[in-house]
C-alpha beads as a LAMMPS data file, in Angstrom:
LAMMPS data file: protein, C-alpha beads

450 atoms
449 bonds

1 atom types
1 bond types

-500.0 500.0 xlo xhi
-500.0 500.0 ylo yhi
-500.0 500.0 zlo zhi

Masses

1 110.0

Atoms # bond

1 1 1 39.800 -292.890 384.446
2 1 1 43.305 -290.845 384.519
3 1 1 43.469 -287.211 383.261
4 1 1 45.909 -287.156 380.505
5 1 1 47.543 -283.742 378.636
6 1 1 47.084 -285.810 375.462
7 1 1 45.484 -289.106 374.134
8 1 1 48.418 -289.542 371.983
9 1 1 52.056 -288.539 371.772
10 1 1 54.315 -289.885 368.747
11 1 1 57.709 -289.799 368.895
12 1 1 59.292 -289.175 365.702
13 1 1 58.327 -287.239 362.709
14 1 1 58.855 -289.589 360.121
15 1 1 56.633 -291.242 357.694
16 1 1 54.631 -293.590 359.854
17 1 1 54.679 -291.452 362.772
18 1 1 53.328 -288.191 360.793
19 1 1 50.621 -290.289 359.084
20 1 1 49.368 -291.765 362.371
21 1 1 49.175 -288.382 364.064
22 1 1 47.325 -286.881 361.327
23 1 1 44.616 -289.771 361.418
24 1 1 44.471 -289.639 364.964
25 1 1 43.778 -286.248 364.902
26 1 1 40.862 -286.512 362.785
27 1 1 39.486 -289.049 364.671
28 1 1 39.240 -286.361 367.072
29 1 1 42.138 -287.324 369.455
30 1 1 44.076 -284.692 371.061
31 1 1 48.077 -285.416 369.616
32 1 1 51.556 -284.185 370.148
33 1 1 54.297 -285.202 368.266
34 1 1 57.869 -284.929 368.921
35 1 1 60.802 -284.883 366.374
36 1 1 64.786 -283.591 366.994
37 1 1 65.738 -283.527 363.533
38 1 1 63.683 -283.215 360.508
39 1 1 60.264 -284.071 359.657
40 1 1 59.718 -286.590 356.886
41 1 1 62.040 -288.498 358.600
42 1 1 64.859 -290.685 357.036
43 1 1 62.794 -291.085 353.706
44 1 1 62.380 -287.177 352.635
45 1 1 65.617 -286.131 354.229
46 1 1 68.465 -288.819 353.689
47 1 1 66.517 -291.680 352.179
48 1 1 64.309 -292.464 349.281
49 1 1 63.552 -289.194 347.961
50 1 1 66.978 -287.396 347.706
51 1 1 68.360 -290.717 346.768
52 1 1 65.782 -291.026 344.014
53 1 1 66.818 -287.421 342.477
54 1 1 70.687 -288.426 342.631
55 1 1 69.537 -291.984 340.796
56 1 1 67.677 -289.725 338.206
57 1 1 70.824 -287.670 337.557
58 1 1 73.422 -290.238 337.155
59 1 1 71.356 -291.720 334.579
60 1 1 71.694 -288.817 332.004
61 1 1 75.066 -289.759 330.678
62 1 1 73.183 -293.026 329.321
63 1 1 70.356 -290.857 327.892
64 1 1 73.050 -288.585 326.210
65 1 1 74.745 -291.886 324.670
66 1 1 71.409 -293.296 323.608
67 1 1 70.313 -290.011 322.153
68 1 1 72.941 -290.456 319.112
69 1 1 70.896 -293.329 317.631
70 1 1 67.500 -291.304 317.777
71 1 1 68.965 -288.577 315.543
72 1 1 70.137 -286.218 318.417
73 1 1 73.376 -284.236 317.799
74 1 1 75.321 -284.451 320.877
75 1 1 76.425 -281.269 322.829
76 1 1 78.931 -281.425 325.325
77 1 1 77.080 -281.894 328.769
78 1 1 79.079 -280.525 332.097
79 1 1 78.044 -282.024 335.546
80 1 1 78.094 -279.952 338.557
81 1 1 77.603 -281.575 341.700
82 1 1 77.292 -278.769 343.847
83 1 1 74.031 -277.363 341.994
84 1 1 72.575 -280.782 341.918
85 1 1 72.982 -280.921 346.042
86 1 1 71.832 -277.065 346.430
87 1 1 68.595 -277.986 343.846
88 1 1 68.178 -281.451 345.889
89 1 1 68.488 -279.632 349.490
90 1 1 66.116 -276.666 348.304
91 1 1 63.388 -279.721 347.382
92 1 1 63.948 -281.499 350.704
93 1 1 63.073 -278.144 352.396
94 1 1 60.009 -277.802 350.701
95 1 1 58.962 -281.347 351.339
96 1 1 59.784 -280.986 354.850
97 1 1 57.791 -277.614 355.249
98 1 1 54.953 -279.739 353.942
99 1 1 55.171 -282.526 356.570
100 1 1 54.857 -279.737 359.309
101 1 1 52.055 -277.634 357.738
102 1 1 50.038 -280.749 357.229
103 1 1 50.398 -281.755 361.039
104 1 1 49.868 -278.093 362.157
105 1 1 46.636 -278.109 360.026
106 1 1 45.471 -281.165 361.441
107 1 1 45.441 -280.084 364.783
108 1 1 48.731 -281.691 366.088
109 1 1 51.006 -280.112 368.516
110 1 1 54.513 -280.038 367.337
111 1 1 57.445 -280.373 369.680
112 1 1 60.937 -279.833 368.031
113 1 1 63.139 -281.599 370.552
114 1 1 63.649 -285.010 371.693
115 1 1 61.094 -287.086 373.848
116 1 1 62.091 -289.300 376.456
117 1 1 59.921 -291.929 378.759
118 1 1 59.825 -291.240 382.286
119 1 1 57.352 -294.117 382.707
120 1 1 54.729 -295.799 380.324
121 1 1 52.540 -292.805 380.224
122 1 1 55.031 -289.522 381.007
123 1 1 57.553 -287.971 378.715
124 1 1 59.857 -285.679 379.102
125 1 1 60.778 -283.138 376.418
126 1 1 64.815 -282.498 376.349
127 1 1 65.070 -278.985 375.432
128 1 1 62.286 -277.104 377.267
129 1 1 62.355 -279.947 380.393
130 1 1 58.274 -280.081 379.814
131 1 1 56.754 -283.185 381.043
132 1 1 53.741 -284.453 379.041
133 1 1 51.220 -287.605 380.119
134 1 1 49.828 -289.551 377.362
135 1 1 47.016 -291.885 377.144
136 1 1 48.919 -293.686 374.572
137 1 1 52.450 -292.738 373.305
138 1 1 53.431 -294.271 369.643
139 1 1 57.168 -294.734 368.932
140 1 1 58.160 -294.201 365.155
141 1 1 61.875 -293.298 365.280
142 1 1 62.975 -295.263 362.458
143 1 1 66.452 -296.628 362.025
144 1 1 70.150 -295.176 361.458
145 1 1 73.059 -296.525 359.910
146 1 1 75.189 -299.359 361.422
147 1 1 78.727 -298.330 361.624
148 1 1 81.368 -301.146 362.150
149 1 1 83.984 -300.034 364.527
150 1 1 87.744 -300.920 363.020
151 1 1 90.946 -298.919 363.289
152 1 1 90.229 -295.936 360.642
153 1 1 86.637 -296.339 360.497
154 1 1 85.942 -292.690 361.487
155 1 1 87.203 -292.129 358.228
156 1 1 84.186 -293.358 356.494
157 1 1 80.980 -291.886 355.838
158 1 1 77.533 -293.428 355.552
159 1 1 74.340 -292.909 353.211
160 1 1 73.356 -289.935 355.516
161 1 1 76.738 -287.912 354.776
162 1 1 76.849 -289.207 351.183
163 1 1 73.885 -286.722 350.651
164 1 1 76.111 -283.560 351.622
165 1 1 79.471 -284.030 350.401
166 1 1 81.039 -280.969 349.597
167 1 1 82.223 -282.180 346.054
168 1 1 81.968 -285.428 343.801
169 1 1 84.929 -287.936 344.920
170 1 1 87.160 -289.338 342.030
171 1 1 87.316 -292.653 343.644
172 1 1 85.001 -294.375 345.853
173 1 1 84.753 -298.092 347.849
174 1 1 81.323 -298.940 348.974
175 1 1 81.232 -301.408 351.742
176 1 1 78.172 -303.850 351.533
177 1 1 76.037 -305.127 349.174
178 1 1 72.292 -304.243 349.937
179 1 1 70.099 -302.203 348.062
180 1 1 71.559 -299.053 349.578
181 1 1 75.036 -300.197 348.512
182 1 1 74.034 -301.134 344.962
183 1 1 72.001 -297.950 344.296
184 1 1 74.730 -295.683 345.602
185 1 1 77.148 -297.609 343.127
186 1 1 75.090 -297.046 340.108
187 1 1 74.896 -293.107 340.952
188 1 1 78.492 -292.720 341.606
189 1 1 79.394 -294.916 338.504
190 1 1 77.167 -292.989 336.492
191 1 1 78.196 -289.595 337.474
192 1 1 81.613 -290.890 336.577
193 1 1 83.368 -291.870 339.548
194 1 1 85.818 -294.840 339.825
195 1 1 83.508 -297.099 341.857
196 1 1 84.102 -300.443 343.978
197 1 1 81.866 -302.617 345.884
198 1 1 83.487 -304.796 348.709
199 1 1 81.135 -307.435 350.206
200 1 1 81.623 -310.412 352.647
201 1 1 79.931 -312.933 350.408
202 1 1 79.801 -313.881 346.849
203 1 1 76.434 -312.125 346.062
204 1 1 75.012 -308.854 345.861
205 1 1 71.517 -308.013 347.339
206 1 1 71.440 -311.076 349.883
207 1 1 67.359 -312.230 350.371
208 1 1 66.717 -310.936 346.609
209 1 1 66.092 -313.458 344.083
210 1 1 69.545 -315.050 343.049
211 1 1 69.022 -314.820 339.287
212 1 1 68.165 -310.900 339.443
213 1 1 71.330 -310.236 341.778
214 1 1 73.684 -312.287 339.490
215 1 1 72.297 -310.184 336.370
216 1 1 72.318 -306.986 338.300
217 1 1 76.253 -307.578 339.088
218 1 1 76.901 -308.431 335.500
219 1 1 75.429 -305.174 334.555
220 1 1 77.495 -303.011 337.358
221 1 1 80.508 -305.110 335.944
222 1 1 79.734 -303.919 332.580
223 1 1 79.192 -300.119 333.787
224 1 1 82.732 -300.323 335.334
225 1 1 81.780 -300.998 338.761
226 1 1 84.569 -303.415 340.072
227 1 1 83.267 -305.960 342.739
228 1 1 85.619 -307.253 345.749
229 1 1 84.041 -310.594 347.014
230 1 1 84.495 -312.395 350.442
231 1 1 86.585 -309.700 352.038
232 1 1 85.886 -307.055 354.704
233 1 1 87.887 -304.029 355.663
234 1 1 90.547 -304.396 358.568
235 1 1 91.822 -300.870 358.275
236 1 1 91.421 -297.274 356.562
237 1 1 94.714 -294.885 356.997
238 1 1 94.951 -291.497 355.600
239 1 1 97.733 -290.759 353.231
240 1 1 98.923 -288.406 350.700
241 1 1 97.382 -290.061 347.844
242 1 1 93.863 -290.601 349.809
243 1 1 92.285 -293.337 352.063
244 1 1 94.728 -296.775 352.066
245 1 1 92.030 -299.470 352.791
246 1 1 93.268 -302.849 353.717
247 1 1 91.060 -305.828 353.377
248 1 1 91.122 -309.339 355.286
249 1 1 92.419 -310.798 352.145
250 1 1 95.470 -308.768 352.405
251 1 1 94.439 -306.661 349.446
252 1 1 94.575 -302.513 349.438
253 1 1 93.012 -300.117 347.640
254 1 1 93.414 -296.331 347.562
255 1 1 90.103 -294.119 347.162
256 1 1 88.883 -290.989 348.263
257 1 1 85.964 -291.927 349.914
258 1 1 84.643 -294.927 351.855
259 1 1 80.870 -295.498 351.911
260 1 1 79.657 -297.826 354.669
261 1 1 76.344 -299.450 353.592
262 1 1 76.534 -302.502 356.232
263 1 1 72.462 -302.241 357.242
264 1 1 70.556 -300.125 359.498
265 1 1 69.637 -300.292 363.153
266 1 1 66.617 -299.814 365.073
267 1 1 66.675 -296.252 366.377
268 1 1 65.907 -297.107 370.033
269 1 1 68.657 -294.886 371.813
270 1 1 68.005 -292.315 374.343
271 1 1 64.090 -293.079 374.344
272 1 1 63.870 -294.285 378.108
273 1 1 62.705 -297.445 377.022
274 1 1 63.979 -299.248 380.158
275 1 1 61.718 -296.607 382.341
276 1 1 58.660 -297.345 380.512
277 1 1 59.401 -301.532 380.539
278 1 1 59.617 -301.582 376.642
279 1 1 60.835 -304.735 375.673
280 1 1 63.429 -305.269 372.567
281 1 1 64.895 -307.776 370.775
282 1 1 68.266 -308.706 370.692
283 1 1 68.993 -306.302 367.556
284 1 1 67.440 -303.472 369.818
285 1 1 64.095 -303.534 367.494
286 1 1 61.118 -302.911 369.731
287 1 1 58.866 -305.952 369.930
288 1 1 55.074 -305.624 368.867
289 1 1 51.926 -307.761 367.952
290 1 1 49.941 -307.724 364.785
291 1 1 48.559 -304.233 366.179
292 1 1 51.710 -302.332 366.824
293 1 1 51.416 -303.033 370.175
294 1 1 54.502 -303.290 372.673
295 1 1 54.267 -305.396 375.868
296 1 1 53.109 -302.249 377.452
297 1 1 49.499 -301.601 376.760
298 1 1 49.770 -297.764 376.643
299 1 1 52.618 -297.935 374.431
300 1 1 52.911 -298.753 370.253
301 1 1 55.449 -298.839 367.992
302 1 1 55.438 -298.776 363.849
303 1 1 57.964 -298.619 361.181
304 1 1 61.770 -299.548 360.848
305 1 1 61.654 -299.306 364.719
306 1 1 60.032 -302.447 364.825
307 1 1 62.589 -304.303 362.329
308 1 1 59.505 -305.753 360.713
309 1 1 59.623 -304.944 356.789
310 1 1 62.055 -301.664 356.921
311 1 1 60.043 -299.765 353.684
312 1 1 58.302 -296.203 354.004
313 1 1 54.836 -297.419 352.496
314 1 1 54.923 -299.942 355.160
315 1 1 55.572 -297.644 357.849
316 1 1 52.470 -295.595 356.803
317 1 1 50.027 -298.297 356.813
318 1 1 51.086 -299.482 360.014
319 1 1 50.878 -295.767 361.262
320 1 1 47.469 -295.533 359.295
321 1 1 46.134 -299.146 360.813
322 1 1 47.197 -298.118 364.177
323 1 1 45.349 -294.617 364.634
324 1 1 41.701 -296.003 362.716
325 1 1 42.010 -298.983 365.120
326 1 1 42.335 -297.180 368.103
327 1 1 41.001 -293.796 367.802
328 1 1 38.594 -294.596 365.241
329 1 1 37.294 -298.147 366.069
330 1 1 38.133 -299.072 362.390
331 1 1 39.200 -302.457 361.364
332 1 1 42.295 -301.708 359.145
333 1 1 43.009 -303.482 355.943
334 1 1 45.227 -306.635 356.543
335 1 1 48.699 -305.830 355.621
336 1 1 50.669 -308.855 353.960
337 1 1 54.006 -308.512 354.370
338 1 1 55.074 -310.949 351.861
339 1 1 53.394 -309.317 348.943
340 1 1 54.605 -305.651 349.256
341 1 1 56.132 -304.677 346.006
342 1 1 59.696 -303.589 346.270
343 1 1 62.145 -301.957 344.226
344 1 1 65.662 -301.250 344.206
345 1 1 66.784 -298.496 342.093
346 1 1 70.177 -299.555 340.817
347 1 1 70.805 -299.059 337.308
348 1 1 68.881 -301.021 335.850
349 1 1 66.761 -301.398 338.235
350 1 1 64.885 -303.820 339.938
351 1 1 61.186 -304.447 341.022
352 1 1 59.879 -307.486 342.889
353 1 1 56.788 -308.764 344.327
354 1 1 56.279 -311.922 346.338
355 1 1 58.387 -315.004 347.206
356 1 1 61.858 -315.690 345.697
357 1 1 62.442 -318.981 344.089
358 1 1 64.318 -320.417 347.177
359 1 1 61.220 -319.189 349.330
360 1 1 58.851 -320.338 346.994
361 1 1 60.221 -323.897 346.880
362 1 1 60.602 -324.154 350.425
363 1 1 57.123 -323.561 350.612
364 1 1 55.538 -325.185 347.818
365 1 1 56.613 -328.765 346.640
366 1 1 55.488 -328.068 342.812
367 1 1 56.701 -324.879 341.621
368 1 1 56.882 -323.787 337.823
369 1 1 59.161 -321.091 337.109
370 1 1 58.775 -319.149 333.827
371 1 1 61.757 -316.693 332.838
372 1 1 62.881 -314.670 329.710
373 1 1 66.021 -312.573 329.330
374 1 1 66.078 -310.118 326.520
375 1 1 67.056 -306.695 325.485
376 1 1 64.427 -303.949 324.957
377 1 1 63.610 -302.013 322.122
378 1 1 64.932 -298.840 323.551
379 1 1 68.303 -300.543 324.277
380 1 1 68.564 -302.716 321.005
381 1 1 68.094 -299.702 318.802
382 1 1 70.883 -297.409 320.816
383 1 1 73.310 -300.186 320.916
384 1 1 73.268 -300.699 324.907
385 1 1 73.774 -303.987 326.419
386 1 1 71.498 -303.574 329.073
387 1 1 68.844 -306.538 329.601
388 1 1 65.504 -307.149 330.959
389 1 1 65.241 -309.927 333.159
390 1 1 61.403 -311.180 333.746
391 1 1 60.873 -314.495 336.515
392 1 1 57.673 -315.811 337.459
393 1 1 56.988 -318.311 340.137
394 1 1 53.686 -320.280 340.045
395 1 1 52.305 -322.905 342.386
396 1 1 51.344 -325.712 339.927
397 1 1 48.604 -327.069 342.064
398 1 1 46.445 -323.976 342.365
399 1 1 48.175 -322.269 339.366
400 1 1 48.645 -318.745 341.969
401 1 1 51.547 -316.621 341.323
402 1 1 53.441 -316.464 343.999
403 1 1 56.213 -314.414 342.905
404 1 1 57.305 -311.974 340.291
405 1 1 61.072 -310.719 339.823
406 1 1 61.779 -308.046 337.149
407 1 1 64.960 -306.184 336.270
408 1 1 65.395 -303.519 333.588
409 1 1 64.250 -299.958 332.901
410 1 1 61.036 -298.642 334.648
411 1 1 60.192 -302.496 336.209
412 1 1 59.685 -300.486 339.719
413 1 1 56.286 -298.988 337.946
414 1 1 55.290 -302.581 336.716
415 1 1 56.231 -304.097 340.371
416 1 1 53.331 -301.902 341.825
417 1 1 50.450 -302.808 339.596
418 1 1 52.091 -306.669 339.687
419 1 1 51.393 -306.316 343.586
420 1 1 47.856 -305.295 343.073
421 1 1 47.411 -308.733 340.962
422 1 1 49.291 -311.024 343.508
423 1 1 47.464 -309.364 346.471
424 1 1 44.119 -310.534 344.521
425 1 1 45.625 -313.844 344.424
426 1 1 45.778 -313.816 340.860
427 1 1 46.325 -317.214 338.960
428 1 1 48.764 -317.761 335.957
429 1 1 45.737 -318.095 333.754
430 1 1 44.504 -314.637 334.745
431 1 1 48.061 -313.085 333.413
432 1 1 47.722 -315.169 330.299
433 1 1 43.902 -314.255 329.743
434 1 1 45.240 -310.507 329.751
435 1 1 45.802 -309.236 326.015
436 1 1 49.519 -307.895 325.622
437 1 1 50.383 -304.076 325.516
438 1 1 52.445 -303.886 322.058
439 1 1 55.140 -302.543 322.099
440 1 1 56.327 -302.741 325.509
441 1 1 58.492 -304.549 327.925
442 1 1 55.314 -305.162 330.045
443 1 1 54.019 -307.411 327.162
444 1 1 56.385 -310.083 327.827
445 1 1 55.184 -310.675 331.084
446 1 1 51.870 -311.969 329.816
447 1 1 52.990 -313.949 326.656
448 1 1 55.505 -316.276 328.738
449 1 1 55.537 -319.720 328.193
450 1 1 57.359 -322.628 329.559

Bonds

1 1 1 2
2 1 2 3
3 1 3 4
4 1 4 5
5 1 5 6
6 1 6 7
7 1 7 8
8 1 8 9
9 1 9 10
10 1 10 11
11 1 11 12
12 1 12 13
13 1 13 14
14 1 14 15
15 1 15 16
16 1 16 17
17 1 17 18
18 1 18 19
19 1 19 20
20 1 20 21
21 1 21 22
22 1 22 23
23 1 23 24
24 1 24 25
25 1 25 26
26 1 26 27
27 1 27 28
28 1 28 29
29 1 29 30
30 1 30 31
31 1 31 32
32 1 32 33
33 1 33 34
34 1 34 35
35 1 35 36
36 1 36 37
37 1 37 38
38 1 38 39
39 1 39 40
40 1 40 41
41 1 41 42
42 1 42 43
43 1 43 44
44 1 44 45
45 1 45 46
46 1 46 47
47 1 47 48
48 1 48 49
49 1 49 50
50 1 50 51
51 1 51 52
52 1 52 53
53 1 53 54
54 1 54 55
55 1 55 56
56 1 56 57
57 1 57 58
58 1 58 59
59 1 59 60
60 1 60 61
61 1 61 62
62 1 62 63
63 1 63 64
64 1 64 65
65 1 65 66
66 1 66 67
67 1 67 68
68 1 68 69
69 1 69 70
70 1 70 71
71 1 71 72
72 1 72 73
73 1 73 74
74 1 74 75
75 1 75 76
76 1 76 77
77 1 77 78
78 1 78 79
79 1 79 80
80 1 80 81
81 1 81 82
82 1 82 83
83 1 83 84
84 1 84 85
85 1 85 86
86 1 86 87
87 1 87 88
88 1 88 89
89 1 89 90
90 1 90 91
91 1 91 92
92 1 92 93
93 1 93 94
94 1 94 95
95 1 95 96
96 1 96 97
97 1 97 98
98 1 98 99
99 1 99 100
100 1 100 101
101 1 101 102
102 1 102 103
103 1 103 104
104 1 104 105
105 1 105 106
106 1 106 107
107 1 107 108
108 1 108 109
109 1 109 110
110 1 110 111
111 1 111 112
112 1 112 113
113 1 113 114
114 1 114 115
115 1 115 116
116 1 116 117
117 1 117 118
118 1 118 119
119 1 119 120
120 1 120 121
121 1 121 122
122 1 122 123
123 1 123 124
124 1 124 125
125 1 125 126
126 1 126 127
127 1 127 128
128 1 128 129
129 1 129 130
130 1 130 131
131 1 131 132
132 1 132 133
133 1 133 134
134 1 134 135
135 1 135 136
136 1 136 137
137 1 137 138
138 1 138 139
139 1 139 140
140 1 140 141
141 1 141 142
142 1 142 143
143 1 143 144
144 1 144 145
145 1 145 146
146 1 146 147
147 1 147 148
148 1 148 149
149 1 149 150
150 1 150 151
151 1 151 152
152 1 152 153
153 1 153 154
154 1 154 155
155 1 155 156
156 1 156 157
157 1 157 158
158 1 158 159
159 1 159 160
160 1 160 161
161 1 161 162
162 1 162 163
163 1 163 164
164 1 164 165
165 1 165 166
166 1 166 167
167 1 167 168
168 1 168 169
169 1 169 170
170 1 170 171
171 1 171 172
172 1 172 173
173 1 173 174
174 1 174 175
175 1 175 176
176 1 176 177
177 1 177 178
178 1 178 179
179 1 179 180
180 1 180 181
181 1 181 182
182 1 182 183
183 1 183 184
184 1 184 185
185 1 185 186
186 1 186 187
187 1 187 188
188 1 188 189
189 1 189 190
190 1 190 191
191 1 191 192
192 1 192 193
193 1 193 194
194 1 194 195
195 1 195 196
196 1 196 197
197 1 197 198
198 1 198 199
199 1 199 200
200 1 200 201
201 1 201 202
202 1 202 203
203 1 203 204
204 1 204 205
205 1 205 206
206 1 206 207
207 1 207 208
208 1 208 209
209 1 209 210
210 1 210 211
211 1 211 212
212 1 212 213
213 1 213 214
214 1 214 215
215 1 215 216
216 1 216 217
217 1 217 218
218 1 218 219
219 1 219 220
220 1 220 221
221 1 221 222
222 1 222 223
223 1 223 224
224 1 224 225
225 1 225 226
226 1 226 227
227 1 227 228
228 1 228 229
229 1 229 230
230 1 230 231
231 1 231 232
232 1 232 233
233 1 233 234
234 1 234 235
235 1 235 236
236 1 236 237
237 1 237 238
238 1 238 239
239 1 239 240
240 1 240 241
241 1 241 242
242 1 242 243
243 1 243 244
244 1 244 245
245 1 245 246
246 1 246 247
247 1 247 248
248 1 248 249
249 1 249 250
250 1 250 251
251 1 251 252
252 1 252 253
253 1 253 254
254 1 254 255
255 1 255 256
256 1 256 257
257 1 257 258
258 1 258 259
259 1 259 260
260 1 260 261
261 1 261 262
262 1 262 263
263 1 263 264
264 1 264 265
265 1 265 266
266 1 266 267
267 1 267 268
268 1 268 269
269 1 269 270
270 1 270 271
271 1 271 272
272 1 272 273
273 1 273 274
274 1 274 275
275 1 275 276
276 1 276 277
277 1 277 278
278 1 278 279
279 1 279 280
280 1 280 281
281 1 281 282
282 1 282 283
283 1 283 284
284 1 284 285
285 1 285 286
286 1 286 287
287 1 287 288
288 1 288 289
289 1 289 290
290 1 290 291
291 1 291 292
292 1 292 293
293 1 293 294
294 1 294 295
295 1 295 296
296 1 296 297
297 1 297 298
298 1 298 299
299 1 299 300
300 1 300 301
301 1 301 302
302 1 302 303
303 1 303 304
304 1 304 305
305 1 305 306
306 1 306 307
307 1 307 308
308 1 308 309
309 1 309 310
310 1 310 311
311 1 311 312
312 1 312 313
313 1 313 314
314 1 314 315
315 1 315 316
316 1 316 317
317 1 317 318
318 1 318 319
319 1 319 320
320 1 320 321
321 1 321 322
322 1 322 323
323 1 323 324
324 1 324 325
325 1 325 326
326 1 326 327
327 1 327 328
328 1 328 329
329 1 329 330
330 1 330 331
331 1 331 332
332 1 332 333
333 1 333 334
334 1 334 335
335 1 335 336
336 1 336 337
337 1 337 338
338 1 338 339
339 1 339 340
340 1 340 341
341 1 341 342
342 1 342 343
343 1 343 344
344 1 344 345
345 1 345 346
346 1 346 347
347 1 347 348
348 1 348 349
349 1 349 350
350 1 350 351
351 1 351 352
352 1 352 353
353 1 353 354
354 1 354 355
355 1 355 356
356 1 356 357
357 1 357 358
358 1 358 359
359 1 359 360
360 1 360 361
361 1 361 362
362 1 362 363
363 1 363 364
364 1 364 365
365 1 365 366
366 1 366 367
367 1 367 368
368 1 368 369
369 1 369 370
370 1 370 371
371 1 371 372
372 1 372 373
373 1 373 374
374 1 374 375
375 1 375 376
376 1 376 377
377 1 377 378
378 1 378 379
379 1 379 380
380 1 380 381
381 1 381 382
382 1 382 383
383 1 383 384
384 1 384 385
385 1 385 386
386 1 386 387
387 1 387 388
388 1 388 389
389 1 389 390
390 1 390 391
391 1 391 392
392 1 392 393
393 1 393 394
394 1 394 395
395 1 395 396
396 1 396 397
397 1 397 398
398 1 398 399
399 1 399 400
400 1 400 401
401 1 401 402
402 1 402 403
403 1 403 404
404 1 404 405
405 1 405 406
406 1 406 407
407 1 407 408
408 1 408 409
409 1 409 410
410 1 410 411
411 1 411 412
412 1 412 413
413 1 413 414
414 1 414 415
415 1 415 416
416 1 416 417
417 1 417 418
418 1 418 419
419 1 419 420
420 1 420 421
421 1 421 422
422 1 422 423
423 1 423 424
424 1 424 425
425 1 425 426
426 1 426 427
427 1 427 428
428 1 428 429
429 1 429 430
430 1 430 431
431 1 431 432
432 1 432 433
433 1 433 434
434 1 434 435
435 1 435 436
436 1 436 437
437 1 437 438
438 1 438 439
439 1 439 440
440 1 440 441
441 1 441 442
442 1 442 443
443 1 443 444
444 1 444 445
445 1 445 446
446 1 446 447
447 1 447 448
448 1 448 449
449 1 449 450
């Protein structure tokens, strides 16, 4: 057998790559990892973690308004964007240091530079020029924001830059209708920014249940977020009054910031995949089998770079399964991609598990839909118009629950535990047998009738 420098070389220090490296090392493998930017990847540095902190900040005005109904005498609250960003950066630095420390403590050798394949078992480090041979390699380089190219597109930002804006804009146009777009729309609007969204289609959140998407659009409109449908940007021009945006309908909008949220691409740039012979699909995603192996037996890939299901916990599970199976001879737990709980941290937020109604009707001939829409106690008492939507999809012949979709305050926390029930193939009878917890939003889920 060939003599290699390491048993495993991981390219990418995000959540999936770090988990795989640490687990492989715990099984006795000699492991190295290369990351040219920040350990923790997109999620920790430019994604879920800092975004959730900004979401929390944006919800305080709602809480301040509601507090009057609960007897609190309102004080004048002043928001300081620079303070929020500074505090956020301090927290992100702390988390990144923990990622690096955990790798070192696990015995993983860290290379803070880009790694590129020279062949299927040899990698070159860009800064030092060092060559490393590896029995196995794992690609976990994640994704990056897609930037459409049109006249003036260089004047726009993406989510990467949104976390480092020097000041809060007065007017922002967000292009795109996915979860990143609606989350940032809620953030900016909550912080007092005049916010609008532009989408090519008619509806937000393509791929999510349509009832949830429609109700979220209603709430965003109520919060002052303008929705411009069936159009796209033709041009952005810098003017004395800001950025002048010309759309495909002939309409023009003047804003301070244009934010492009038009999807993400697998980050396979500058990896030398051609030299290694690794196959990618027409979107640039690395093609893998059920065990995360590419067409090259020594090279694997996990996470967003494979474009299977682009969520941090999925990348972590894939990295764990890869390392356990290859280096620990442990059969990993099966991952059902259709039952992964998903949250959208809009305001109000969404939590969803399983099939949408459209998907369920395609899969099963006899579907029962139970649904309710109401104001929660906390909103009703404070005079808020925010609503809760709960929707349950049941396969009638088996009574199995195949999808649950929620909109409302705190429903992401509910979705996690609902995911446990659906993973265990819970029937609607099991939900109905469960005694309601009163008074709560969640009790409505087990008392639904229809």
